[in-house]
N, C-alpha and C positions, 0 to 999 in steps of 0.2 A: 504494499499501498503507499502511496506517498507519504512524506516523513512528518505531513503536515495533519497527519490522523493517529488515533490510538482507537484499538479494535477490544470490545467487550463481546462477545459472541459464546451462544445461548443453544441449549436445545430449545427450550421451548420459554416464553415467557407470556405471558396476558394479552402486552403491547411495546413492541420495540418504544415508542413513542411515551407509555406510560415507565417502562422501564428507564428512560434518558432523562424524563421528566425527575424522576428520584434522583437523579446523580445529579442533576442539575440545579434542584434546591439543596445539594449537600456542596454546592458548589466545584462539579466538574469541571476542567478548563474544555476552551475550543476545541473542537478536532474531536471530541468524542464522539466513537463510535457505536452506537448496538447494531447489534445484528441476528436473529434466530433464523433458527429449520422451521419453528413452526411458533404463528400465534393462535394464543387462545379465544382473544378477546378483540381481535382488528378493527378499529377504526378507518372509517373513509372522510372523505368532504360531507358536511350538513350531517352529520349523523348515522350516516349510514354502515352498515357492517362490510367487513373486508374480507370478503374469503381468505382465508389464510392455508392451504391447502399445502403438506409439505412439497418441496420441489422447489419451488417457488422463491421469488430475495423479499427478504423481508428487511428493512434497516432502519434507522434514525441516525439522523449528524446534530450534534450539538455545534450554535456558532455563538460568538457574541459579541456582534460588530456594534460600533459605537453609533448608533443608527436611530431616529426616532421610530417610533408603531408602524406609520405608516410606509414611511420609507425598507422597513424589517421583511413588510408583507410584499415586496418586490422579488423577496428571493425567488418567491414560486416561479418566476421565469428564470429565473438562473439553474432552478435545478431543473426544469424543463430542458432546458440547453443540453443540460449538462446528461442525462436521461435521452434525450435523442440522439446527439454524439455519440453515446455511449452504445446505443441500441446499432445503430449506424455503422459503427467498428465490430460490433458482434456479427453484424448479418453481409458484411460484404462480401462483396461477391456474389450473392444472392441476388435476386429478381423480385428486389421489394420495394415500396414505395414508402417513406419514413417521413412521417411529418407532425408536427405541434399541433396541438387543438386546446382554444380556450377554453378555461384559462391556463391550466397547467396538465394537461393529459399527453399523453403521445400516444399516436394511433401509426401501426404498420399493415400496409394496404387495406388502412378503414377501418381496421380492428383497435380494439383500444388493449396496450398491453401493460399501461402501466398507471400509477396515481400518487399524487403527492397531500399530505396533510401536515400545514403548517399549524403552531402550536407555539406562546410566547407568553413571557412575565414583563411586564414595566420593573424598571428601578422604583421602589418606594416613594410614593407621591411626584414622580416625575412622569413626562411622555415618552420615556428614553428607554429602548431595550435594555432588558437584563439577560436575556437568552432565548434563544430560538433554536428551536425543535423541527427541523426537515424528516418527516419521517417519507418513506420511498417504498410502495412495492411495485414490484415488477415480474408481470407472471412471464414463467421462463419454462415450463415446463406442461402446463397445463393452463384453464381459462374458467372460470365460473360460467353457469350457464345459467338463465333466463335475468340480465341486468339489463338497466336501464337502457345500454347502449352496449351494441355485440364486441363483445373482448376476445382476444386471440392471445398466442403464447407465444415467444422468440423460438425458441428450438422445432416451431414448424418449419419451420425457414431454413436450419441449417440441417447440414450432412449429419456433422458431428455434435451430440447436445453438450450445449454451455453449462456448468456449475454455476449454484450459488457465490462461492470464492471468486469464481471467474470473472461472474457479474461484479459482482462489487468491486473489483481492482477496477472494470475498464470505468465503473461510474464512479467513485472516488475521483478518478486520475482526471475524466471529464470535468468534474465537480471543482474540484482546487483551482482549475484554466479561468472557468468561466465565473467564480467568486473571486477571483484575485483581479480580472476586469473589470465586473462591478464595481468593487472595490476604488481600484485606478482612474477608471472613466465614466462609472457613473451607469444612472438606469437607461442615457439614451443610447449605448453601444448595444444594452443586450434586450433594448427592444425592436433597433435594426435588428440582430440575429434573428429573431425570434420570428419579426413579421417574414425574414427572408425563408423560414422553415416552414412556415404555418399554413396550414391545410382552410380552403374557403376564401380566402380574401379574393375580394370583386364578385364574389358569388351569392345566390340567397341561401341564409340561414334560414334555421329559426331556432329562435330562444328562450326555454324555460324560466319563467321568473316563478316566485313563491305564490302571485296571483295572477297568471296572468301569460298567454305566449305570442311573442311576436315573432313576425316574417319580414324580413329584410335583406338588402345585402349588406355584410360584412365590409366594411369599408377600411375600417386600420385600430390600432391602440391608440388612444390620443399619450401624452406625455405619462402618466399614473398608470397605464396599464390597462385604464377602460377597453372595453367592446366598444366603438361608435359602429351604428346602426343607422342605416339609413331606411326607412320607412317609408311605408304610402302617407303617411300620418306627420314627416320629420323626422328628421335626423334623433336619435337615442345615444346616449352614453350610458351604459348598462357595467355596474362594479360585480354584480352578482348573479348568476345563469346558469343553465346547460345550455350548451350548444348542439344542435342536431344537422347533418346536413343531408343532400339531395341522395339518394341512394340509387 
């Protein structure tokens, strides 16, 4: 692994985010990584369950950048770029299309193969970050059925199966590169890189919000990472939602 990381590996945990949260509260340093072969209480975005069968990659990364809580939330795009480039390297030479899906998923041939869950804590009495946990799941050997968005897995595109350890090594290598780029160049460099890898720019998409469904053209990301959607009733700037494409 890159020297910036220290690994704590487990056979089974409730969730890698929960285990790393306990360590963060005990003062664990930035770069601490928790990985497990199995999660008994895996979690995804918006309170969803993350199916955690053995064979897939489940890990969480602790960071402590000196930024505001709002700025820290943009690390979801840093993480998506790291996952994208790690998967692209994993399937190099195979005929498949790897794209980023707003806000923080990665697709292979249109199938979701990963997820990200950010959890953070502010410094007491401040709007500045104390710690941030980036939880990442990547489907390697299998994918769950009956998901809101069609899912797939990486080893379906390879002749020789990739192990969790190999995928983790690729992921942390690319995460270190993109995290350093974000710290040195700011979010604009991340935004441009993400748009270059994004699926659906300039096409019609559906966005499910908590209380409505929008149809429109995916124009771009704004300077804070929100999705800019041109609808028949005008432009909408969306900070949270689920995107679906025409299939």
